[in-house]
C-alpha positions in Angstrom: 85.2 94.7 87.9 83.1 97.8 88.1 82.9 97.5 91.9 86.6 97.0 92.1 87.2 100.3 90.0 84.8 102.2 92.0 86.3 101.1 95.4 89.8 102.1 93.9 88.4 105.4 93.0 86.9 106.0 96.5 90.1 104.9 98.2 92.0 107.4 96.0 89.8 110.2 96.9 89.9 109.5 100.5 93.8 109.2 100.4 93.9 112.5 98.5 91.5 114.2 101.2 93.7 112.7 103.9 96.9 114.2 102.4 95.2 117.5 102.0 94.4 117.6 105.6 97.6 116.0 106.9 99.9 119.0 107.0 98.3 120.4 110.2 98.6 117.0 112.0 101.3 115.8 114.2 102.5 112.5 112.6 104.3 109.4 114.1 107.2 107.9 112.4 108.4 104.3 112.7 111.4 102.3 111.3 110.1 98.9 110.9 112.9 96.3 110.2 110.8 93.6 108.8 108.1 92.9 106.3 104.5 93.0 107.7 100.8 92.5 106.9 98.3 95.4 107.4 95.2 96.5 105.8 95.0 93.6 103.6 98.4 94.2 102.1 102.0 93.1 102.7 104.2 96.0 103.3 108.1 95.9 103.1 110.6 96.9 105.9 111.3 100.5 105.9 110.4 104.0 107.3 106.6 104.7 107.9 104.5 107.8 108.7 101.7 106.5 111.0 98.6 108.8 111.1 95.5 108.1 113.2 92.5 109.4 111.3 88.7 109.2 111.1 86.5 109.6 108.1 82.8 109.0 107.9 82.6 107.5 111.3 85.3 104.9 110.7 88.5 105.1 112.6 91.7 103.9 111.1 95.4 104.4 110.8 97.3 105.4 107.7 100.6 103.9 107.1 102.8 105.6 104.5 106.1 104.1 103.4 108.4 107.0 103.0 110.8 105.0 100.7 108.3 103.7 98.0 105.5 106.2 98.9 102.9 103.3 99.1 100.2 104.0 101.6 97.8 101.7 103.3 94.7 102.5 105.4 94.1 100.0 108.3 90.8 99.9 110.4 91.2 98.8 113.9 88.8 96.2 115.2 88.5 97.5 118.8 90.1 99.5 121.7 91.2 98.4 124.9 93.5 99.8 127.7 97.1 100.3 126.9 99.7 98.5 129.2 100.1 100.8 132.3 103.9 100.9 131.7 103.3 102.4 128.3 101.0 105.1 129.7 103.6 106.0 132.4 106.5 106.3 129.9 104.2 108.0 127.2 106.1 106.7 124.3 103.9 105.8 121.2 104.2 102.2 119.9 103.2 99.7 117.2 103.0 96.1 118.1 103.3 93.1 115.7 102.4 89.4 116.1 105.0 87.4 114.2 104.9 83.6 113.3 108.2 82.6 112.0 109.0 85.2 109.4 105.5 86.5 108.9 104.4 89.5 110.9 101.1 91.5 111.2 100.3 94.7 112.7 98.5 93.9 115.9 98.1 97.0 117.8 98.9 100.8 118.0 99.2 103.4 120.7 99.7 107.0 120.0 101.3 107.9 123.2 98.2 110.0 124.4 95.3 108.8 126.6 94.9 105.2 127.9 93.4 103.6 124.6 95.3 101.1 122.5 94.0 100.0 119.1 93.7 96.5 118.2 93.9 95.2 114.6 92.8 91.7 113.3 95.8 89.5 112.8 95.9 86.3 110.6 95.2 83.0 112.3 98.1 80.8 113.0 98.4 77.0 113.2 98.2 75.3 116.5 101.7 74.8 117.9 103.4 77.5 115.9 105.5 79.9 118.0 104.0 83.4 118.1 106.1 86.3 119.3 105.3 90.0 119.8 107.6 92.5 118.2 107.4 96.1 119.5 108.5 99.2 117.6 108.5 102.7 119.3 107.2 105.6 117.3 108.6 109.2 117.3 106.6 112.4 116.7 107.4 114.4 113.7 105.8 117.5 112.3 104.3 117.6 108.8 106.2 119.3 106.1 
């Protein structure tokens, strides 16, 4: 129980530090029309601010729901090259892996450079139909 409380306090401090430094950043906004899993949590459909960040040598993305103000930090597992078509059009994207009505954040590309960030997704049963949903992100300046 003490470890859980300490982890919550550390996470709250990290989010506070991120929020304090965020106004100088360009943020990405996404309207996600379905519930999805990311960062160990299930998030509802809605509008999200997506911020790539780094803290203590760890790279992650923060997804903040603008409706209910819930924020999740999602560490990515690895990087690989974004599809060439994405790099050519320069539009930032999130992709989701969906099985039936269950979706999970699969990748993020900020629209800059050539690296795409990959997240771990839940395993699915053999024979289940897996589809990919792609959501474009729009740049928005911080308030």
